[in-house]
N, C-alpha and C positions, 0 to 999 in steps of 0.2 A: 772455425774448431776442426783440430787437424779428424784424418776420416778415421782414426782408430777411436780417439775421443765422441765421436760422434754416434759410432755403432756401441760403444760400451751405455755413451744412453740412452738410447735405442733402447738395450737392452734391459737397463736397470728401468724404462717406465712401463715395457711389457712387464715383468716382473710382478712389476706393484701393482699391475690394474689384475695381471692373473691372482693375486693374492687376496686382493682388496677388494674384490669384485665378488664376493662368496663361492660356494663351489659345487660344482658338477655332481650332480650325480645321475646314474647312466645304468636303469632297471632293464635287465635283461631276462625275458624268458625261454631257458634254456627246454624247460619240460615239454614232455609229450601231450599236455592238452593246458588251456589255458586257467590264466592266474590271474586275481584281481588286489593287484597291492593295495595292500593296509599305509595308511602313516597316518601320523601321529607327531606334532608338535612339542617341547616340551613346557613349560610353564611362560607365559608367554608369546611364546613361540607359534609361528604361522602351522599350518598343515599344511605339502601343498597340494595340487588338484583337491582342495575343498577335499581331502583324508581319504580317495580311493579312486581308482580308475580299471580299465580292463587293458589286458595285457595279452595278445594272441599268440599263440607258438613263433615260435621264433620274431618275434615282436619289441623291439627296444623304445625307450623314452629315456628324454633328458629332460632334469628338470633342475632348476637352479636354486639353491637356501640361501642365506642372509649367511653374512661371518658370524659367527657366536651361535649357529644354529644347535640346536640339540633336541632330540626326537629318536624314534623308531618306526623302523617300515615291518611290517610283516606279509610275507604272500597266503591273499585267500583259495581256497579251491573248490570246487565244487559250488559254481556261486550260479544263481537263476537271480535275475531283476527283470523287473516291468519297467513301461518307457517313463514313472514315476522315479524310478532307482530304489523300486521296493522289491526285496525278494529272500532271500536265505541264500549261506553258504553253510559247509560240509565242516566247514575247518577256518579258524581266525574270521566268524561272522563279528562283524560293529552291527548290535541291533537291529540287522538284518535289512541295511544300508547300504548303497552303493557309495555313496561318500560316507564314510565316516565320522566329520564334523567333529571332532573335537574327542573322539570314543575311540579307547581299546578296542583290540581282538581278543575273542570268545579262546582260552587256552581250549586246547592245544594249538600252539602256534611257535613255529621257527622264527625268532625276534631278532633284528640285527640293530643295535642300536651304537648311538653315536652323540659325541658334543665334539663339534666342530672350532677349531681355534679363532683369533683376530687377529692382527698388525700388534697387538700391544702381549698377546699368551698365544703363540702361532701354533701349536701344537694340535693336532685332532688326534682324540679319543675314540678308540669303534671296539664292538666287541658282536660276536656271534652268541644269544642266547639261549639257552635249553631250560630256563628256571619256566618259562610257562610250557614245559612241554615242544614236542616237536609236531611238525606236519609234513614238510619237506624240505629238502638240503636246500642251504641257500650260503653262498659266499661275499664277501667286500675285499675288493683289489684297488689297491693304492695306482693311479696310473700319473706316469711323473714325481713320485715324491724322491727318487733317490736313495741313497745306500739307508738301510734301516725300518724300513717301511715292511711291516706287516701283512699277512694274508687272516683275516677272520673268515672262520667257514667251518660250517657243519657239513659235507659235501657226500656225507654214506646216508643211505636210506633205511632211518631206523624203526620205519614200519613194517619192516619184515623181520627185523628182532625185539618187536616191543612186548613185551610180559601179557600176558590174558589179562592179568585186571587191568591193566593200563589202558587198553587197547580201545581205538574210537572204531565203531565199524559203519562202512553204510552197507550195508546188503552183507556180502560176504568181505567185502575189501575191506582191509585197516588201511583208514584215512588220516591217522591220527594216534601219536603214543602220550597219552597221560604224563606231566608229573607228579611223583609220588604224593607232592605238596594238594595238586587238586585231587587226586584222584583218592586220596586217606586223612585226608584236612588235619592232621595232627601236627603241635607244636616242633615235633622233631623232623619231620620235612620241612615242614615251611618255614624253619628258624623266628619262629616266632615263640611269646611267652620265657618262658623258663632257656629254652634256645636262640635266643634273639643276640648273638654276639657270635666273633667266631671260634672263641675259643670254648664255647659251646655244642654249637652247630657244628659237625662232622660230617663227613661222605657218607654217604649211606648204601644198601645196594644196588640201590635203583640209580643213584647219581654215580657209583661205579663205572656201571654199567653205559650210561649215557657215555662219560668222559672216556671210557674205552674204544668206544668206535667213534668219538668226534671227539681227540683231545684237543682241537684248541677251541672249542666251547665251552660256554660258562655252564655248568649243570645242578651246581644248585644256588642259593642265594651267597654262600663264602666261600664261594671256589678261586682259586691260588688265581693271581692276577697276572699269570700268563697268558690269560686268554685274551687279557686286555691290550690291543694294539695301537699303537702311535704314529703318528706322522704327519708331513705337511704336504699335501699331496693339492693340484688346483680339481682333479677331480677322483672320482671312484665309482668302480662298475660293479652296481650289486647283481650276481645271478642267480637269478632261481633255479636250481635243478643243474650245477657247474658240471662238464664236464670230470669224469673221476682219471687222475693223473695215474 
């Protein structure tokens, strides 16, 4: 086999392996305090690291998820756990457990959502959602995906401008900003009942505030699809408290 054909063959094998053996998720804590990532696989999907772990300031963790994986990742803050992994978090808590084990986080929490592709349907879909409110900035950035791949992010700190009726405080400190749905329990704000369609559920004063500060994130259930990103990268970096550009 000629040298150039051998090189092409090796390259094709490498690309096949890189896209068929799952996807790397690199979680980075750029916050000035610890973060306890919570992870929840979609229906029938595993939850990496048993659903949760500790990430110190400046630390990163590399996770591998299989082809076709779907799920959500959020950062918990202000956590304290005993040696049995029982305790609580100020935001994003999952029933007082270090390992969420199939449970979602208690709002408010900034959530990274994704549905990763397969060889037959290779595109990855991902977004940052404020539908469950906000607790800390986060970004999901593809690595090696090529042209057209977008960044999903809410990089600003919504807690500093959260309306008082949506604030979650620990002492005098605002640690989270509730969604209007979670705070007001109304069909209008939750896109339920008579408002359970894109035609009837429209942006509100509160979702418009979220959207103005974080235009690249979903602000309510029927937010426009421009907040949804697509790519086919072998790895993604998910950064808590990403540096502002």
